[in-house]
C-alpha positions as MATLAB code, in Angstrom:
seq = 'MILLQTAAASFPSALRRSDRKPTFWHLLAPAFALLLTACALPAHASALRTTEVEGLLDAGVIASAEAPTPTGHPYRLRLHHLHTDESIDIVYRVGNTYLPEAMDKLNHFLRDHRTQDVGSYDPKEFDVLHNVMTKLGRSNGIIDIVCGYRTPWSNNFLRTRGGTASPASTGVAKNSQHTQSKAIDIRVEGVSTTKLRDAALSLAAGGVGYYPVSQFVHVDVGPVRKWSFFGRGDN';
ca = [
     -19.362   68.217   18.628;
     -19.090   71.960   19.800;
     -21.118   70.496   23.170;
     -18.588   67.873   23.332;
     -15.051   69.908   22.939;
     -16.817   72.471   25.711;
     -17.288   69.428   28.117;
     -14.081   68.072   27.645;
     -12.698   71.395   28.613;
     -14.712   71.826   31.551;
     -14.370   68.430   33.208;
     -11.173   68.693   34.309;
     -11.311   72.040   36.244;
     -14.425   71.251   37.506;
     -12.743   68.111   39.457;
      -9.995   70.227   40.132;
     -12.453   72.675   41.912;
     -13.374   69.915   44.082;
     -12.212   69.322   47.839;
     -12.743   65.672   47.718;
      -9.899   63.623   47.664;
      -8.921   62.056   43.906;
     -11.435   59.413   43.067;
     -11.468   57.089   40.322;
     -13.119   59.296   37.974;
     -10.305   62.087   38.556;
      -7.995   59.751   37.447;
     -10.441   59.184   34.144;
     -10.834   62.557   33.548;
      -8.009   62.960   31.347;
      -8.302   60.070   29.161;
     -11.597   61.324   28.803;
     -11.021   64.589   27.364;
      -8.849   63.151   25.378;
     -11.928   60.482   23.948;
     -13.812   63.656   23.431;
     -11.379   65.596   21.324;
     -10.236   62.996   18.880;
     -13.996   62.548   18.541;
     -13.612   66.050   16.786;
     -10.923   64.961   14.480;
     -12.542   63.849   11.465;
     -14.741   67.388   11.505;
     -11.355   69.298   11.227;
      -9.550   66.495    8.471;
     -12.816   67.033    6.644;
     -12.086   70.991    7.091;
      -8.515   70.154    5.991;
      -9.359   68.260    3.018;
     -11.644   70.699    1.400;
      -9.948   74.214    2.270;
      -5.934   73.803    2.775;
      -5.420   70.453    0.578;
      -7.295   71.878   -2.155;
      -5.496   75.416   -2.348;
      -2.371   73.650   -2.329;
      -3.128   71.339   -5.182;
      -4.401   74.444   -6.943;
      -0.940   76.141   -5.858;
       0.984   72.930   -7.486;
       2.158   72.773   -4.297;
       0.824   69.344   -3.974;
       0.148   66.458   -6.876;
      -2.784   65.008   -7.347;
      -2.885   61.187   -7.771;
      -1.498   60.308  -11.646;
      -1.979   57.488  -13.493;
       0.455   54.930  -13.065;
       3.830   55.182  -14.865;
       3.540   52.437  -17.940;
       6.112   50.003  -18.018;
       7.835   47.666  -20.447;
       9.695   47.862  -23.639;
      10.341   51.298  -25.118;
       9.332   52.046  -28.734;
      11.474   54.827  -30.294;
      11.502   56.818  -33.630;
      14.191   58.635  -35.244;
      12.819   60.896  -38.265;
      13.950   63.679  -40.381;
      11.740   65.555  -42.179;
      12.875   66.566  -45.905;
      10.373   69.647  -46.342;
      11.170   71.477  -42.925;
      14.428   70.158  -42.124;
      13.179   68.817  -38.731;
      14.334   66.290  -36.925;
      13.084   64.018  -33.761;
      14.315   61.523  -31.867;
      11.450   60.293  -29.207;
      10.197   57.072  -27.574;
       6.242   57.185  -28.904;
       5.463   53.863  -26.498;
       6.088   52.229  -23.411;
       4.548   48.482  -23.601;
       1.146   48.428  -24.761;
       1.019   52.386  -23.738;
       0.885   55.192  -26.316;
       2.426   58.326  -24.456;
       0.035   61.642  -25.184;
       2.766   63.777  -25.122;
       4.412   61.829  -27.896;
       1.603   61.837  -29.959;
       1.594   65.443  -29.636;
       4.885   66.337  -30.986;
       4.785   63.506  -33.889;
       1.678   65.153  -35.027;
       3.021   68.238  -34.853;
       6.465   67.038  -36.718;
       4.017   65.559  -39.493;
       2.064   68.476  -40.001;
       0.961   69.656  -43.779;
       4.457   71.381  -44.580;
       2.235   73.507  -47.338;
      -0.504   74.476  -44.915;
       0.982   74.231  -41.135;
      -2.211   72.257  -40.524;
      -1.629   69.629  -37.768;
      -3.441   66.171  -38.116;
      -4.211   63.454  -35.088;
      -2.502   60.557  -36.384;
      -3.338   56.772  -36.041;
      -0.528   55.417  -33.411;
      -0.490   52.198  -35.300;
       1.107   54.257  -38.006;
       3.974   54.781  -35.838;
       4.428   50.993  -35.321;
       4.670   50.497  -38.828;
       7.502   52.876  -38.941;
       9.433   51.336  -36.131;
       8.573   47.469  -37.544;
       9.876   48.248  -40.889;
      13.226   49.521  -39.441;
      13.390   46.277  -37.214;
      12.765   44.293  -40.152;
      15.876   46.360  -42.070;
      17.925   45.430  -39.035;
      18.076   49.114  -38.409;
      16.286   49.668  -35.102;
      18.625   52.916  -34.426;
      18.056   54.623  -38.246;
      16.953   57.483  -39.067;
      13.773   57.759  -41.305;
      13.583   59.993  -43.963;
       9.545   61.987  -44.207;
       8.965   62.644  -47.483;
       5.004   63.451  -46.788;
       3.203   63.057  -43.962;
       0.086   64.418  -42.747;
      -2.247   66.442  -45.647;
      -4.892   68.506  -45.539;
      -7.709   67.835  -48.102;
      -6.571   71.104  -50.207;
      -3.149   70.305  -50.310;
      -3.950   66.660  -51.183;
      -5.970   68.159  -54.164;
      -3.000   70.146  -55.159;
      -0.835   67.375  -55.434;
      -3.287   65.361  -57.530;
      -3.597   68.241  -60.387;
      -0.139   69.934  -59.581;
      -2.131   73.036  -59.276;
      -4.144   72.532  -62.020;
      -1.499   71.574  -64.763;
      -1.540   67.771  -64.691;
      -4.577   65.770  -64.393;
      -5.308   63.027  -61.426;
      -4.206   60.302  -63.065;
      -0.570   61.357  -64.015;
       0.416   61.971  -60.135;
      -0.329   59.220  -58.386;
      -2.207   61.230  -55.791;
      -5.718   59.356  -54.524;
      -8.534   61.428  -54.076;
      -8.985   59.984  -50.805;
      -5.632   59.516  -49.531;
      -5.026   58.146  -46.347;
      -2.705   61.016  -45.830;
      -5.598   63.177  -45.290;
      -6.952   60.719  -42.471;
      -3.334   60.912  -40.731;
      -2.860   57.133  -41.879;
      -0.442   57.412  -44.289;
       3.503   58.525  -44.280;
       5.925   58.311  -47.467;
       9.227   57.523  -46.489;
      12.817   56.890  -47.276;
      15.789   55.145  -45.618;
      19.359   56.381  -46.303;
      21.419   53.187  -47.394;
      18.266   51.370  -48.251;
      17.295   50.704  -51.827;
      13.479   51.672  -52.585;
      12.546   48.195  -53.859;
      14.151   46.674  -50.329;
      12.122   49.085  -48.606;
       9.067   48.271  -49.916;
       9.664   44.386  -49.356;
       9.854   45.005  -45.417;
       6.853   47.242  -45.495;
       4.870   44.281  -47.342;
       6.035   41.593  -45.008;
       4.317   43.311  -42.244;
       0.599   42.969  -43.908;
      -0.124   46.095  -42.106;
      -1.935   48.165  -44.714;
      -1.046   49.723  -47.553;
       1.976   49.629  -49.531;
       2.963   51.991  -52.639;
       5.800   51.923  -54.161;
       7.455   54.934  -56.283;
      10.952   54.032  -57.819;
      11.491   57.030  -59.822;
      10.665   59.527  -56.671;
      12.088   56.746  -54.514;
      10.171   56.816  -51.773;
       7.523   54.292  -50.249;
       4.023   54.982  -49.113;
       3.158   53.044  -46.123;
      -0.239   53.441  -44.254;
      -2.992   51.490  -41.333;
      -5.842   51.549  -44.008;
      -6.658   48.336  -45.649;
      -4.023   45.816  -46.785;
      -3.418   46.153  -50.331;
      -0.388   47.308  -52.699;
       0.439   49.361  -55.781;
       3.280   50.879  -57.801;
       3.646   53.999  -59.344;
       6.017   54.609  -62.070;
       5.733   58.447  -62.922;
       6.983   61.364  -60.875;
       5.422   61.016  -57.322;
       6.404   64.352  -55.905;
       5.256   65.422  -52.071;
];
């Protein structure tokens, strides 16, 4: 390539030194030089890609190719956590695409409030919450979170109430779906616990637990089943 570039540079000057009258080759020289220079462009472009472009990418001056922006219907959740007093209003899904950043925020929001450990929720659990509110005709309503993710330690603490109660009297399962980030206990202000339970049951999307004394409903995306607990089911 260097030889070609040298030839391109020297060819016109050699012709200029000639005392002969312009010929066909004199007229062709500029085009010939341009052609030889163009042959060197791919190498130059390759060098640019491997040096300057990579430098710009590393510096954040230009962005690399990103995944297409999801399109479709937005799915929104408005939640308030009764233990942390935190609230979140977030679009977690667009069309059939769950948004990773929203998933991270929801996982943190639903962390174990005793240990601060964060789980990794099954996104379908958020669909259950969204669909329950749609069934109730309250798509823009707020869901009160009684309990989200629980570590095994926290789950065992609730089962035994710190060692002062028998597991059978607490209504907390040993292998609760809460410990697998697949369950949430909820209330909706202005909606009776019975009506909330019925809305969840109509989805047939997983487990539904009815806790009328503590006034909350357990919804999960485990096997389809239902139960009622008429004792005190604190979370």
